[in-house]
C-alpha positions as CSV (number, residue, x, y, z in Angstrom):
1,M,116.7,-20.3,-23.8
2,A,118.0,-23.2,-21.7
3,V,114.7,-25.2,-21.8
4,N,112.7,-26.3,-24.8
5,I,108.9,-27.0,-24.0
6,T,106.4,-28.6,-26.3
7,L,102.7,-29.6,-25.8
8,E,100.8,-32.7,-27.0
9,P,98.1,-32.3,-28.1
10,K,97.9,-28.5,-28.8
11,E,94.1,-28.4,-29.0
12,T,91.2,-29.6,-26.9
13,S,87.5,-28.8,-26.6
14,F,84.8,-28.3,-23.9
15,I,81.0,-28.8,-24.1
16,I,79.0,-25.8,-22.8
17,G,76.2,-26.5,-20.3
18,D,75.4,-27.6,-16.8
19,D,74.9,-31.3,-17.9
20,Y,78.5,-31.7,-19.2
21,R,80.7,-30.7,-16.3
22,K,81.7,-34.3,-15.6
23,D,82.4,-34.9,-19.3
24,N,84.7,-31.9,-19.6
25,N,88.0,-33.7,-19.0
26,I,91.3,-32.4,-20.5
27,K,94.5,-34.4,-20.7
28,F,97.8,-33.3,-22.3
29,K,101.5,-33.7,-21.9
30,I,104.2,-31.1,-21.4
31,K,107.6,-32.2,-22.7
32,L,110.6,-30.5,-21.0
33,E,113.9,-30.8,-22.7
34,V,117.2,-29.1,-21.8
35,K,119.3,-28.0,-24.8
36,E,122.7,-29.7,-25.2
37,D,124.3,-26.4,-26.0
38,D,123.4,-24.9,-22.6
39,K,126.7,-23.7,-21.1
40,E,125.4,-24.3,-17.6
41,G,125.0,-28.0,-18.3
42,V,122.1,-30.2,-19.2
43,K,120.3,-30.2,-15.8
44,K,117.6,-27.6,-14.9
45,D,115.0,-27.1,-12.2
46,V,111.8,-26.0,-13.9
47,D,108.7,-24.4,-12.3
48,L,105.4,-24.8,-14.2
49,R,102.0,-23.1,-13.9
50,L,98.7,-23.3,-15.7
51,Q,96.7,-20.1,-16.5
52,I,93.0,-20.8,-17.1
53,P,91.1,-17.7,-18.3
54,V,87.8,-16.7,-16.6
55,G,85.0,-14.6,-18.1
56,P,82.4,-14.6,-20.9
57,S,85.0,-15.7,-23.4
58,G,87.1,-17.8,-21.0
59,V,87.2,-21.4,-20.2
60,M,84.9,-20.7,-17.2
61,S,82.5,-17.7,-17.0
62,D,82.8,-17.2,-13.3
63,S,85.9,-17.6,-11.0
64,A,83.6,-19.3,-8.4
65,H,83.2,-22.2,-10.8
66,A,86.9,-22.9,-10.3
67,N,86.2,-24.1,-6.8
68,N,85.1,-27.5,-8.2
69,I,87.6,-28.2,-10.9
70,M,90.4,-30.7,-10.2
71,V,93.9,-29.9,-11.7
72,K,96.5,-32.6,-11.5
73,I,100.1,-32.4,-12.7
74,S,102.2,-35.5,-12.6
75,G,99.4,-37.2,-10.7
76,R,99.4,-34.7,-7.9
77,K,96.8,-32.0,-7.2
78,A,97.9,-28.6,-8.3
79,E,96.9,-25.9,-5.9
80,S,95.3,-22.6,-6.8
81,V,97.8,-19.8,-6.5
82,T,97.9,-16.0,-7.0
83,P,98.8,-14.9,-10.5
84,E,102.5,-14.7,-11.3
85,P,103.4,-12.8,-13.4
86,P,100.6,-10.4,-14.2
87,P,99.3,-12.1,-17.3
88,E,100.0,-10.7,-20.7
89,K,97.4,-9.5,-23.2
90,V,95.4,-12.0,-25.2
91,G,94.8,-10.3,-28.5
92,D,93.7,-6.7,-27.6
93,K,92.4,-7.8,-24.2
94,K,94.5,-7.5,-21.0
95,V,94.2,-10.5,-18.7
96,D,94.7,-9.6,-15.0
97,D,94.4,-11.4,-11.7
98,T,90.6,-10.9,-11.6
99,N,89.9,-13.0,-14.7
100,T,92.4,-15.8,-14.6
101,K,93.0,-18.8,-12.3
102,Q,96.5,-20.2,-11.9
103,Y,97.5,-23.6,-10.7
104,Q,100.9,-24.8,-9.6
105,P,102.2,-28.2,-8.4
106,E,104.2,-28.2,-5.1
107,E,107.2,-29.8,-6.8
108,V,109.8,-28.3,-9.0
109,F,110.7,-30.5,-12.0
110,D,114.3,-31.6,-12.1
111,V,115.0,-31.9,-15.8
112,D,118.1,-33.9,-16.7
113,G,117.9,-34.1,-20.5
114,E,114.2,-34.8,-21.0
115,K,111.1,-35.1,-18.8
116,V,107.4,-35.6,-19.8
117,V,104.8,-34.2,-17.4
118,D,101.2,-35.4,-17.5
119,V,98.4,-32.8,-17.0
120,S,94.7,-33.4,-16.4
121,I,91.9,-30.9,-15.8
122,D,88.6,-32.4,-14.7
123,N,85.1,-31.3,-13.7
124,V,85.0,-28.0,-15.6
125,L,81.6,-26.2,-15.6
126,C,81.6,-24.2,-18.9
127,R,78.9,-21.4,-19.1
128,A,81.0,-19.2,-21.4
129,D,80.3,-18.3,-25.0
130,T,81.6,-20.3,-28.0
131,T,84.6,-18.0,-28.6
132,D,87.9,-19.9,-28.8
133,S,90.0,-19.6,-25.6
134,E,93.3,-21.1,-24.4
135,I,94.9,-22.7,-21.4
136,R,98.4,-21.1,-21.1
137,I,101.5,-22.6,-19.7
138,I,104.0,-20.4,-17.9
139,W,107.4,-21.6,-16.8
140,S,110.5,-20.4,-14.9
141,T,114.0,-21.6,-14.2
142,D,115.3,-18.5,-12.4
143,N,112.1,-16.9,-10.9
144,K,111.5,-15.0,-14.1
145,W,108.3,-16.4,-15.7
146,T,107.9,-16.9,-19.4
147,V,104.6,-17.6,-21.3
148,L,104.8,-20.5,-23.6
149,T,103.6,-19.7,-27.1
150,P,101.4,-21.2,-28.4
151,S,99.6,-22.8,-25.5
152,I,96.6,-25.2,-25.5
153,L,93.8,-24.0,-27.8
154,V,90.3,-24.6,-26.3
155,K,87.4,-24.8,-28.6
156,K,84.0,-24.4,-26.8
157,K,81.1,-26.1,-28.5
158,K,77.5,-26.9,-27.9
159,P,76.4,-30.6,-27.7
160,T,75.2,-32.2,-30.9
161,E,72.4,-33.9,-29.1
162,A,71.6,-32.0,-26.0
163,K,70.2,-33.6,-22.9
164,N,68.3,-30.4,-22.3
165,P,67.9,-27.7,-25.0
166,I,68.5,-25.1,-22.2
167,L,72.2,-25.5,-21.7
168,Y,72.3,-23.3,-18.6
169,F,70.2,-20.8,-16.7
170,I,71.7,-18.4,-14.2
171,A,70.7,-15.3,-12.1
172,E,72.9,-12.4,-11.1
173,P,72.7,-11.7,-8.2
174,T,71.1,-14.6,-6.4
175,F,70.3,-12.6,-3.4
176,L,68.8,-9.2,-2.6
177,I,68.0,-7.2,0.5
178,G,64.4,-6.0,0.3
179,E,64.0,-6.0,-3.5
180,G,65.9,-5.1,-6.7
181,D,66.8,-6.0,-10.3
182,V,68.0,-9.5,-11.2
183,T,69.6,-10.3,-14.6
184,L,68.7,-13.8,-15.9
185,K,71.1,-15.3,-18.5
186,W,70.9,-18.6,-20.5
187,D,72.2,-20.3,-23.6
188,L,70.4,-22.8,-25.9
189,A,71.5,-25.8,-27.8
190,K,69.3,-24.6,-30.7
191,D,67.3,-21.7,-31.9
192,G,64.1,-21.2,-30.0
193,T,61.9,-18.9,-27.9
194,P,61.8,-20.1,-24.3
195,E,59.1,-19.2,-21.8
196,L,59.9,-17.6,-18.4
197,E,57.9,-18.2,-15.3
198,T,58.3,-16.0,-12.2
199,P,58.2,-17.0,-8.5
200,A,54.6,-15.7,-8.5
201,G,53.6,-18.2,-11.2
202,T,53.3,-15.6,-13.9
203,K,54.4,-16.8,-17.3
204,H,56.1,-14.4,-19.7
205,S,56.8,-14.5,-23.4
206,L,60.3,-13.1,-23.9
207,S,60.9,-10.2,-26.2
208,S,62.9,-10.6,-29.4
209,G,65.7,-8.6,-27.8
210,A,65.9,-10.9,-24.8
211,V,65.9,-14.0,-27.1
212,Q,68.7,-12.6,-29.2
213,N,70.8,-11.5,-26.2
214,K,69.9,-14.6,-24.2
215,S,69.3,-12.4,-21.1
216,T,66.6,-10.3,-19.5
217,T,66.3,-8.1,-16.4
218,V,63.4,-8.6,-14.0
219,K,62.3,-6.8,-10.8
220,C,62.5,-9.3,-7.9
221,T,60.4,-8.6,-4.8
222,K,60.2,-12.0,-3.1
223,S,62.2,-15.2,-2.7
224,G,61.5,-18.0,-5.1
225,A,62.4,-19.8,-8.3
226,Y,62.5,-18.5,-11.9
227,T,61.8,-21.2,-14.4
228,L,62.9,-21.2,-18.1
229,R,61.1,-23.7,-20.4
230,L,61.7,-24.9,-23.9
231,D,60.4,-28.0,-25.8
232,G,59.0,-29.5,-22.6
233,Q,62.3,-29.2,-20.7
234,E,63.1,-26.6,-18.0
235,R,65.8,-25.2,-15.7
236,Q,65.3,-23.2,-12.5
237,V,67.3,-20.7,-10.5
238,N,66.5,-19.5,-7.0
239,V,66.8,-15.9,-5.9
240,N,66.7,-15.1,-2.2
241,V,65.2,-11.8,-1.2
242,Q,66.7,-11.2,2.3
243,T,64.5,-9.8,5.0
244,K,65.3,-9.5,8.7
245,G,66.7,-12.7,10.2
246,W,69.5,-15.3,10.1
247,Y,70.7,-17.2,7.0
248,A,73.2,-20.1,6.7
249,I,75.9,-20.0,4.0
250,E,78.1,-22.7,2.5
251,P,80.5,-20.5,0.6
252,L,82.3,-22.9,-1.7
253,A,78.9,-24.4,-2.8
254,N,77.3,-20.9,-3.0
255,S,74.4,-22.3,-1.0
256,V,72.1,-20.2,1.1
257,I,69.5,-21.4,3.6
258,P,66.9,-18.7,4.3
259,P,65.3,-18.2,7.8
260,H,62.1,-20.1,7.2
261,R,64.1,-23.3,6.3
262,L,66.9,-22.8,8.7
263,E,65.6,-24.7,11.8
264,K,64.4,-27.6,9.7
265,E,67.5,-28.0,7.5
266,V,70.4,-27.0,9.8
267,G,70.9,-30.6,10.7
268,D,71.6,-31.5,7.1
269,I,74.6,-29.1,7.2
270,K,76.5,-32.1,8.7
271,K,77.1,-33.3,5.2
272,W,78.9,-30.0,4.4
273,K,82.6,-30.6,4.6
274,V,83.7,-27.0,4.9
275,T,84.5,-25.3,8.3
276,P,84.7,-21.5,8.4
277,S,87.8,-20.9,10.5
278,V,88.5,-17.2,10.0
279,V,86.3,-14.3,8.9
280,F,88.5,-11.3,8.5
281,Q,87.4,-8.4,10.6
282,S,86.4,-5.9,8.1
283,G,84.9,-2.4,7.6
284,E,81.4,-1.8,6.4
285,S,82.9,0.2,3.5
286,D,85.1,-2.7,2.3
287,T,84.2,-4.0,-1.1
288,E,85.0,-7.6,-0.5
289,L,84.7,-10.0,2.5
290,Y,87.6,-12.5,3.0
291,A,87.5,-15.8,4.9
292,I,89.6,-18.9,5.5
293,L,87.7,-22.1,5.0
294,V,89.0,-25.5,6.1
295,R,87.7,-28.2,3.7
296,G,87.7,-31.9,3.8
297,Q,88.0,-33.7,0.5
298,E,87.6,-37.4,-0.3
299,N,90.9,-39.3,-0.1
300,A,92.8,-36.2,0.9
301,A,93.8,-34.4,4.1
302,R,91.9,-31.4,5.3
303,S,93.2,-28.2,3.8
304,A,92.7,-24.4,4.3
305,V,91.8,-22.0,1.5
306,L,91.6,-18.2,1.4
307,C,88.3,-17.1,-0.3
308,K,86.6,-13.8,-1.0
309,S,83.1,-12.6,-2.0
310,A,82.0,-9.2,-3.2
311,D,78.6,-9.5,-1.6
312,G,79.5,-11.8,1.3
313,I,76.8,-14.2,0.3
314,T,77.4,-15.8,-3.1
315,R,80.0,-16.2,-5.8
316,W,82.8,-17.1,-3.3
317,D,86.1,-17.3,-5.2
318,T,89.1,-19.2,-4.0
319,V,92.0,-16.7,-3.8
320,T,94.7,-19.2,-2.9
321,D,94.9,-22.8,-1.6
322,R,97.9,-21.8,0.4
323,V,97.6,-20.6,4.0
324,P,100.5,-20.3,6.5
325,E,101.0,-23.5,8.4
326,R,99.3,-23.6,11.8
327,M,97.7,-20.2,11.1
328,E,94.4,-21.4,9.5
329,S,92.3,-20.4,12.6
330,S,94.3,-17.4,13.9
331,P,92.4,-14.1,14.4
332,G,92.3,-12.2,11.1
333,V,92.1,-8.5,10.3
334,H,91.7,-6.7,7.0
335,L,93.6,-3.4,7.2
336,G,95.7,-1.3,4.9
337,K,94.8,-3.4,1.8
338,R,96.4,-6.4,3.6
339,L,95.0,-9.4,5.4
340,W,96.7,-10.0,8.7
341,L,96.8,-13.3,10.6
342,I,98.0,-12.7,14.2
343,G,99.3,-15.2,16.7
344,G,98.0,-18.7,17.4
345,S,94.7,-20.5,16.9
346,A,91.4,-19.2,18.1
347,V,90.4,-22.6,19.5
348,D,93.4,-25.0,19.7
349,P,95.5,-24.7,22.9
350,E,98.3,-26.6,21.2
351,Q,98.6,-24.0,18.5
352,Q,100.1,-21.0,20.4
353,S,102.2,-18.5,18.4
354,S,103.6,-15.0,18.4
355,E,104.0,-14.9,14.6
356,I,102.2,-12.4,12.3
357,W,101.6,-13.1,8.6
358,Y,100.2,-10.8,5.9
359,Y,98.7,-11.2,2.4
360,D,99.2,-8.0,0.3
361,L,96.1,-7.5,-1.8
362,D,98.0,-5.0,-4.0
363,Q,100.7,-7.6,-4.7
364,P,98.8,-11.0,-4.6
365,S,101.5,-12.8,-6.5
366,S,103.8,-12.5,-3.5
367,G,101.4,-14.8,-1.5
368,W,101.6,-15.0,2.3
369,N,104.7,-13.5,4.0
370,K,105.8,-13.3,7.6
371,A,105.6,-9.7,8.9
372,K,108.6,-7.9,10.3
373,V,107.9,-6.6,13.8
374,E,109.9,-3.8,15.4
375,F,109.4,-3.4,19.1
376,V,109.5,0.0,20.7
377,D,111.0,-1.6,23.8
378,P,113.3,-4.5,22.5
379,N,113.3,-5.9,26.0
380,V,109.6,-6.6,26.0
381,K,108.5,-9.4,23.7
382,F,105.1,-10.4,22.4
383,E,104.3,-13.7,24.1
384,E,103.0,-16.7,22.2
385,R,99.2,-17.1,22.7
386,M,96.0,-18.5,21.4
387,G,92.3,-17.6,22.0
388,H,93.2,-13.9,21.9
389,A,91.2,-11.0,20.3
390,C,92.3,-8.5,17.6
391,V,90.6,-5.2,17.1
392,I,91.0,-2.5,14.4
393,A,91.5,0.5,16.7
394,A,92.4,3.1,14.1
395,D,93.2,3.4,10.4
396,K,96.7,2.0,10.9
397,T,96.4,0.4,14.3
398,I,95.6,-3.1,15.5
399,W,95.1,-4.0,19.2
400,V,95.9,-7.5,20.3
401,I,94.3,-8.4,23.7
402,G,94.7,-11.2,26.2
403,G,94.5,-14.9,25.3
404,L,96.1,-18.1,26.7
405,G,99.9,-17.7,27.0
406,R,102.6,-20.2,27.6
407,V,101.5,-21.0,31.1
408,N,98.5,-18.8,32.2
409,C,95.8,-16.7,30.7
410,L,96.8,-13.1,29.8
411,N,95.2,-9.7,30.3
412,D,97.7,-7.6,28.4
413,V,97.1,-5.1,25.6
414,W,99.4,-4.7,22.6
415,Q,99.4,-2.1,19.8
416,F,100.6,-2.9,16.3
417,T,100.9,0.0,13.9
418,L,101.3,-0.3,10.1
419,D,104.6,1.2,9.0
420,D,104.3,4.1,6.6
421,K,107.3,3.1,4.5
422,D,107.5,-0.7,4.7
423,R,104.3,-2.6,3.9
424,S,105.7,-5.7,5.5
425,K,106.5,-4.0,8.8
426,L,104.6,-3.5,12.0
427,N,105.7,-1.3,14.9
428,A,104.7,-2.9,18.2
429,S,104.4,-1.6,21.8
430,R,102.8,-3.1,24.9
431,L,100.2,-0.6,26.2
432,L,99.4,-2.6,29.3
433,E,101.0,-5.7,30.9
434,H,98.0,-6.3,33.2
435,S,94.5,-4.8,32.6
436,G,91.9,-4.3,35.2
437,W,89.8,-7.2,33.9
438,A,90.5,-10.8,34.8
439,P,92.8,-12.8,32.4
440,R,90.9,-14.8,29.8
441,Y,90.9,-16.5,26.4
442,M,88.4,-17.4,23.7
443,F,86.6,-14.1,24.2
444,S,85.5,-11.3,21.9
445,A,86.5,-7.7,21.5
446,T,85.4,-4.9,19.2
447,K,85.4,-1.1,18.7
448,H,82.2,1.0,19.1
449,S,81.6,4.6,19.9
450,D,85.4,5.3,20.1
451,M,85.7,2.6,22.8
452,I,87.3,-0.8,22.8
453,W,85.0,-3.5,24.3
454,V,85.9,-6.9,25.8
455,F,83.1,-9.5,26.1
456,G,83.1,-12.7,28.1
457,G,85.6,-15.5,27.7
458,V,86.8,-18.3,29.9
459,D,89.6,-18.6,32.5
460,L,92.4,-21.1,32.6
461,Y,90.0,-23.9,33.6
462,D,87.3,-23.0,31.0
463,N,85.0,-21.4,33.6
464,P,83.1,-18.4,32.1
465,V,84.2,-15.0,33.4
466,G,80.9,-13.5,32.5
467,D,81.5,-9.8,32.3
468,I,81.9,-6.9,29.8
469,W,84.6,-4.2,30.0
470,A,85.4,-1.1,27.9
471,T,88.0,1.6,27.6
472,A,87.8,4.9,25.8
473,L,90.5,5.4,23.1
474,S,91.2,8.8,24.5
475,P,92.4,8.9,27.2
476,L,93.8,5.4,26.7
477,L,93.2,2.4,28.8
478,G,90.8,3.6,31.5
479,W,89.2,0.2,31.7
480,K,85.7,0.1,33.2
481,Q,83.6,-2.9,34.1
482,L,80.2,-2.2,32.4
483,V,78.5,-5.5,33.1
484,A,79.5,-7.6,36.2
485,P,79.1,-11.4,36.2
486,T,76.2,-11.1,38.7
487,Y,73.9,-8.5,40.3
488,T,71.7,-8.4,43.4
489,K,67.9,-8.6,42.9
490,D,65.2,-8.0,45.5
491,E,62.7,-10.8,45.7
492,G,60.3,-9.9,48.5
493,Q,62.2,-9.8,51.8
494,N,65.2,-11.6,50.2
495,K,68.1,-10.5,48.1
496,V,69.1,-12.9,45.3
497,V,72.3,-13.0,43.4
498,V,71.5,-13.3,39.7
499,P,73.8,-13.8,36.7
500,N,73.7,-11.0,34.1
501,D,71.6,-11.5,31.0
502,Q,74.3,-10.5,28.5
503,V,77.4,-12.8,28.8
504,A,77.1,-14.6,32.2
505,N,77.8,-18.4,31.9
506,A,78.9,-17.8,28.3
507,I,81.2,-20.4,26.9
508,G,81.3,-18.6,23.5
509,T,80.8,-14.9,22.9
510,G,80.9,-12.8,19.8
511,A,80.4,-9.1,19.3
512,D,80.6,-6.3,16.7
513,A,79.1,-3.0,15.7
514,C,76.8,-2.9,12.6
515,D,75.2,0.2,11.1
516,G,76.0,2.2,14.2
517,E,74.7,-0.4,16.7
518,L,76.5,-2.8,18.9
519,Y,75.4,-6.5,19.1
520,T,76.6,-9.4,21.2
521,V,75.9,-13.1,20.8
522,A,76.5,-15.6,23.6
523,R,76.1,-19.4,24.0
524,T,75.6,-20.1,27.7
525,R,76.1,-23.2,29.8
526,I,74.1,-23.8,33.0
527,R,74.1,-27.0,35.1
528,A,70.8,-28.8,34.8
529,G,70.6,-32.1,36.6
530,S,73.2,-34.5,35.3
531,G,73.9,-32.5,32.2
532,W,74.1,-29.0,30.8
533,D,71.4,-26.6,29.7
534,L,72.8,-24.8,26.7
535,K,71.1,-21.6,25.5
536,R,71.8,-18.9,23.0
537,K,70.9,-15.2,22.9
538,M,71.6,-12.1,20.9
539,R,71.4,-8.6,22.4
540,R,71.7,-5.1,21.2
541,L,73.2,-2.1,23.1
542,A,70.4,0.3,23.7
543,G,72.4,3.1,25.3
544,I,75.5,4.2,27.3
545,K,75.5,6.9,29.9
546,T,77.7,8.2,32.7
547,R,76.3,8.4,36.2
548,D,78.3,9.2,39.4
549,G,81.5,9.0,37.3
550,K,80.6,5.5,36.1
551,W,79.5,4.2,32.7
552,E,76.3,2.4,32.6
553,T,74.9,0.3,29.7
554,N,71.4,-0.7,28.8
555,W,71.0,-3.9,26.7
556,E,67.8,-5.1,25.1
557,E,67.0,-8.4,23.7
558,T,66.6,-8.5,19.9
559,E,63.4,-9.7,18.4
560,T,62.9,-13.5,18.4
561,V,63.6,-13.7,14.7
562,L,67.1,-12.4,15.4
563,D,68.0,-15.0,18.0
564,P,71.1,-16.9,16.8
565,P,70.2,-20.2,15.1
566,D,70.3,-23.4,17.1
567,V,73.6,-25.1,16.1
568,S,73.3,-28.0,18.7
569,K,72.7,-30.4,15.8
570,V,75.9,-29.6,14.0
571,M,78.3,-28.5,16.9
572,A,79.5,-31.4,19.0
573,N,80.7,-30.8,22.6
574,T,79.1,-27.4,22.9
575,D,79.3,-27.7,26.7
576,K,83.0,-27.0,26.2
577,A,84.4,-23.5,25.5
578,H,84.5,-22.6,21.9
579,S,85.2,-19.6,19.7
580,I,82.6,-17.2,18.3
581,T,83.5,-14.3,16.1
582,M,81.1,-11.8,14.7
583,T,82.1,-9.5,11.8
584,S,80.2,-6.6,10.2
585,F,80.2,-6.3,6.5
586,Q,77.8,-4.2,4.3
587,K,75.4,-3.7,7.1
588,R,75.1,-7.4,7.9
589,L,76.6,-9.5,10.7
590,Y,78.6,-12.6,10.0
591,L,78.8,-15.2,12.7
592,R,81.5,-17.9,12.8
593,L,81.3,-20.6,15.5
594,L,84.3,-22.9,15.8
595,H,85.0,-25.8,18.1
596,R,88.5,-27.3,18.3
597,N,87.3,-30.7,17.2
598,A,85.5,-29.3,14.1
599,L,88.8,-27.7,13.0
600,Y,90.3,-31.1,12.4
601,G,87.2,-32.9,11.1
602,E,86.6,-34.8,14.3
603,A,83.2,-33.3,14.7
604,A,80.6,-31.6,12.4
605,S,81.1,-27.8,12.3
606,A,78.6,-25.0,12.1
607,P,78.3,-23.2,8.8
608,L,78.9,-19.5,8.3
609,F,75.8,-17.6,9.4
610,V,74.7,-14.1,8.3
611,C,72.2,-11.8,10.0
612,V,70.2,-9.0,8.4
613,P,69.4,-6.9,11.5
């Protein structure tokens, strides 16, 4: 072995409990030394990574808790990265990428003889058991990773004099739709029998089995707080029972604002420093929802992180802190067990691109990679663009539609098909250079009833185009205008031209199908005196029919409770065109509103909203 690595010290400890996160600070040194008998010389480039185990016996019990820890190597923040290599067994237990977090500094250490690297890990929330764990060091000099043995032994202990005898109290899950079972878990600093109070105010004496196992399962039928008490001290956990309506989510904080508090508290979202920039278009059968969040941190530049959640509401886990440069707000699609970022930004006219990047969920250690694109006609190239729309048209097919090109708005349609043999390759063909609908950007498109739909958008001068178009997938590209920008209405003896109620005057439009129904959300802009009157509406497609060879649609307003939340308090400059995407996941609709200024922290952003139809 060309490099000798030693650790000092070789053992550390954590305190279990919610009150001790700020006290859980780890510091150690990694000494790198190149052996004198190395035939290649005494100079080596060394890559380092830390592996932090997650789970009941890990350093952290839940990977979502890793969102708040701070890892520094040589004084610089180490980013969360995908596991490399697949971790080895610890005892008889295999450690895989679902229960370990890895951190790597950007720099490679140039070791000329000897180098000492300082490592610090701060702000660790430990809700795990008292079983010993370890923080492992892996290193590489030639892209082949080696696990250092032994690594840092971590002893988890309870406080000798606890601030609260209940060290922690958690609920899994913290949300339900309708009603369901919730598992409550806790740990105590000493032996005792705590008392449990339900949201209804009923107090329960816990069974001996619950006391011994430090957990109990309860039937939850309404939102509220569960309270655990012992020796005059208590801890609470909130469980949201979701009913019809809109909720606001702050993923990295696992915070949920229910409908009855939304209007009152949405203004406080200004203090949230996370901007949802991409919610990957998904399928209702997908098991996880992926999103890119742009976060602002104190004394640090804004950075984009890829996150995932199994329920789309809570327990958001940072997959990787690394996102392709200038792709942090590109339209995203989850298809073929890969995440695809396609073209330029959804909102920034200065970020036009024709690049396509993918993240292979079956090979996460490879990180983000630029896709290989093979054109059916090599003389026809995919133009750089922004503000375009991407739609999953079939099991292996993505359509990319319109957007703002190098000079003008576009109304083309491209088809990208996943290659059967090469997971990094897409086969591309232009289906139409010019569609029947007017060129546009910052619009929405989706698939419903074997048709591709195009909603709203703005022209080159940010004027709303105000219409809805659709084409059947078979035969291809028979575009029909289903909703015109205006219609004629009889008012007595006069005929009045009236804007449509769906997307006319829309400076932001989102749409997607959920549980077999098609929904559209629009934020409209109407001149009112010296300013703008801004409104928001959500509508549901009531039916499609053919009459006289034409398609006709019938749209109905959703109930008042389903109207999109008022984001005027958190979205600056909403009289300017902005991007809205709506994504369906597990029979819920996810709404992301993004203004160019919010992407760079120059204005407060809207949170991620979720609607239970």
